[in-house]
N, C-alpha and C positions, 0 to 999 in steps of 0.2 A: 419545442420542435416536434411536429407530428412524425409518427413512425415512417410514413411514406416519404418524408423529407430527409430521412437519415442519410448521411453521406455514404454509409456503407451499402445503401440500397440503390445508389445512383451509379451509372457507369463512370469510369474514371475520365473518359473523354467522350465528347459528342460524336455522333456517327458522321456528322458533316463538318466542314470547315477545315482550316489548315491544321497540320499535325502540331501538337503542343511541343514547346521547347523543353518542358519539364514534366514531372509527374508528381503525384501526391507524396511519394516517398522523399523526393528531393525537397519539397516544401517542409515536410516533417523534420528531415535531417537538419535543415537550416534553422528551423525553429528550436529544435533540441539544443543545437550548438549555442544559440543565443541565450537560451534559458539556463544552460549549464554555466555559462560565463557570467551572465548579468542578472539572472532571475527572470521569473515569468513576466513581470511587468515590462521587461525590455522587448518582449515578443510582440511586435505590431506588424501589420500587413506591409507597411513601408520598410521596416527594418529587415523583414524576411526577403522582400523584393530586392532591397539593396544588396543583401548577402548573396543573392542569386544573380545579381547584375541585370535585373529586370525592372520594369515599371510596376508600381503598386496595382494598377488596374489589371495587369495581366494575370495576377493571382486569382482573380475572380472567374477565370476560365476553369479553375480546378476546385475552388472552394467558395462557399457563399458568404461566410462570416469568419471572424477571428475565432469564434467558439469552435468552428469546425477545424480550424488549423490546430488549436490546442488539443482537440480530440485526436487528430492524426498524430500529434506529438506524444500524447499519453500512450497510444497504441504502439508507437515505435519504441518507446522506452520499455514498455511491458514485454515487448518481443524479445528483450534480452534475458528474460527469466529462463533459467535452465530447468528442464523437467527430467529428473532422474527416474529410472525405471521403478515402478511401484514395488514395494517389498512384501505387501500383504499385512504389514503392521500399520494400521491406519493412522495412529497417532504419530508414529515416527515419520510417516510420509507427509502428513499435514504440517508437522513441525519443520521438515525440510523445505516444504513449499513456503512456509512463513519466513524462514530464514532467507530464501531467495528473494521474496518480496521486500524484505528489509534491506538486503544488499542493493537492489535496484533503486530503492527510494533514497538510500544514502548516497548513491552515485548520481542521482538526479533529484536533488532535494526540492526542486520546484514542483515535483509531483504532489507534494503535500498541499500546495495551494491549488493546483489544477484539479485535484479530486476532493477538495474540502467539502463541497456540497453534493457532488455526484461523481460516480465513476463511469465514464463513457463506455458503452458496450461495443467495442470494436473486436476484431478477430482475436487479438491477443488476450483480451479479457475473457472471451469465450473459451480460449484454450486453457486459461487458468481455472475457470469454473469446471471445465471438463476433467482436468487432471484431479482437482480436489474431489469431485464427485466420484471419480474412479477410485480414489483412496478410501472412500467410505462406502463403496458399493456393497460390501458384504455385511455392513452393520444392520441390525434388526431395529431400525428406527424409521419413523415416517420420512418421506422425501422432503416434506416441508421443513422438518427439523434439520435435515442435512443442508438444505439451501440457506436456512437462517444461520447455521453454524459457519458456513463459508463466508457469509456476509459479515458476521461478527468477527471472524478471524481477520478479515481485511481491515475492519475498523480498529481492532486491537493493535494490529501491526502498525497502522498509521499513527495511532495515539502514542504508542511507545517510541516509534521512530521520531515523531515530532518533538517529543521531550528530549530525546537524545540529540537531535540537531540543535534545538534551542539552547541546551546546556553547552554544547560544543561551541556555539557562536559566542556564548558568554565566557568562554575560556576555562570551563571545568567539565569533568566527566560526570556521568550519572552517579557513581559511588560518592564523589565529592559533594554533589548536590544533595544526595540522600543524607550524608553525614551532617550537612548544614541544617537540613530540615529537622533531623533527629535531635540535634543539639537544642534547637529552639523548643521543640515539643517536649523534650525532657525537662527543660527549664519550666515550661508552663505546667507540666504535670506535677512538678515538685511543689508547686504552690498549694496543692491539696484541694483545689476546687474541681478537679476533673479526675475522679477516682478510676473510671474505666480507662481513661488514657494512661494513667499511671500504671495500672495493672498490665496494660498492653505493652508498655515499654519495659516493664520489669521482666516480661517474658522474652524480650528480644535479645538475641545474641549480639556480640560485638564484632563478629567477623564481617568483613566487607564482601559484598557479592559482585561478581563481574557483571558487566552489561549483558554478555552472552547468556550467562546462567540466569540472570533475572528475566531476560526475554523468554528463554525456554520454560522457566517455571510458570510465568504468567500465562503464556500461550497454551501450554499443556493443561493448566488448571482450568482455563476457560473452556477448552474443547472437551475435556472430560465431563465437565458439568453440563454442557449442552447436548452431548451425544451419548448419554446413558439410556439404554432401552427403558421405555416407560418412565423416564425421568428419575429412576431410582436404582437400577441394577448396575452391576459392574460391566462396562462396555468390552472388557477383555481386550484391551489395546495392545498389551505386551510391549508398551513403549519404554524406551530407555532415554529419558530426557536428561 
């Protein structure tokens, strides 16, 4: 879709014609409710129209395609992200933002499918980007690195949350899944054909790690690696993950 055709660049209603009975937010709310209850595949133009008590053709007065409907839904869900006041500790602030993103994704798991190939750039996504860039505004790193770090942050949160959701649907927690994986790999390493794997597991502790702690450790590790000045120095984050 060309930039000029973006739903966010078009007025919500035409300047002429009868007043609409609904608005984009009503369509998005109906779509979100359907997706929360039945998954993203359940969201069709007909299903949303039925939820609103309207005919499917009437939805085209507000949106051109189902893709635009999903875009509105993603933006509505992301509007639930809470933005605490920035503290000046950039890593703490980005970790708090990542936790909010995880919270919203766990509340609306269909977001994982809706944003699997792209993240629509609606007003709520812009607000997320603005807050993230505000958190790293004082860092002495190129703007390109900051933008890339925010993109990678979103990808990491999605990947970790996808695993969390998938394991929950299978009836087990992330620590339970990790222990099952570790048991198999330990067995393989004991065969003696994978010395590096054996050495890695010999260094591993036996303590189980909570999902929250795992999430914080991975997110902070990724961000520290991406946002070091000149790629080498200490970013001076002062974070307490």
